[in-house]
N, C-alpha and C positions, 0 to 999 in steps of 0.2 A: 644388179643392185640387190643387196640383201635386205629383207624386210624385217619387221618387228618380231615375227615368229622365229626367225633365224637368230636374232640377237637374244631372245629369251632362251632358246635351246642352248646357245653358246654359253650364256651366263650360268645356266643350270649345270651343264656338263663340267664347267671349270670351277664351280663353287665347291671348295674342299669340305664345307660343312653340310652340303646337301646330301642327305641319305635316303630321301623318299624314293620309292620305285618310280621308274619312268613307265608310263602307260602308253603303248603304241597300238595302233589298229592295223590288222593285216588287210589284205585285199578283199576279204570276205566280211569285213566289219567286226571281226572278233577282236576284243581287247586283250592285249598281252602285257603283263607287268615284267619289267626287266630291272636287274641290278646293274648299276654302272660299274665297269671294271677299269676302263681307261678312256681318256679322250686326248686328242691331239689335233693341231693344225698342221697342215702340210701345204705350204704355199697359200693359195686362196681357199683350199678345201678343208673341211672339218670332218673328222672321223672319230668314231668311238667304238669301243668293244663293250657289248652288253650281254648279260647272262639272263636267260628267261628264268623267272621264279617258279614257274609251273612246268610240268613235263610237256614237251612239245613233240608230237609224233614225228619220227624221223631224225630226232636229235638225241645224242647220248645225254644221260643225266650230267649236269654241271657243264655242258658245252656252252661256249660263248660264241657270239656272232659279231662280225664287223659291220657297222653301218656308216654310211655317209649322211651328211646333213646338207640338203640343197639350199639355195638362196632363199627359198620360201619357208625354210625351217622344217621341211619334211624329211623324216628319217627313212632311208632306203637301205635294205640289206645289200652288202657288196657281194656280188656273185663271181667276180673275177678272182680266181684262186691266187694268182700272183700278187695282186693288190692286197688281198686279205692276209696273205703270208707276210707281206712287207709291214703291214700295220701291227700284226702280232710280234714281229721282230722288233719294232720300235717299242712296243710294250715291254718285252723281255729286257731290252737295253735299259729302259727307264727303271725297271725293277732292280737290275744290277747296280745302277747308279745310286739308287736310294739305299741299297744295302751297304754300299761303300761309305755313305755319309753317316750311317749309324754307328 
């Protein structure tokens, strides 16, 4: 069962007018601000692509990461390369569809 935090995360991710950075906490308690790039539902799962607004050690500048949102509304970085690649492919498809509509 999905809780209130999940519903808030979902509403925020799918609100086209929401432009404020998302602030997430890493495992060490450090706050990181992210810009939302893309969000999608896949079955019962919620995924998003977020780009850190600050330089993160080990990431190229302007790199983006795929996150899943669990039923508690907790964002978790997707570590499985295949799943991450699939979410990015969905993003690129959505971009192409949007360009066709313009």
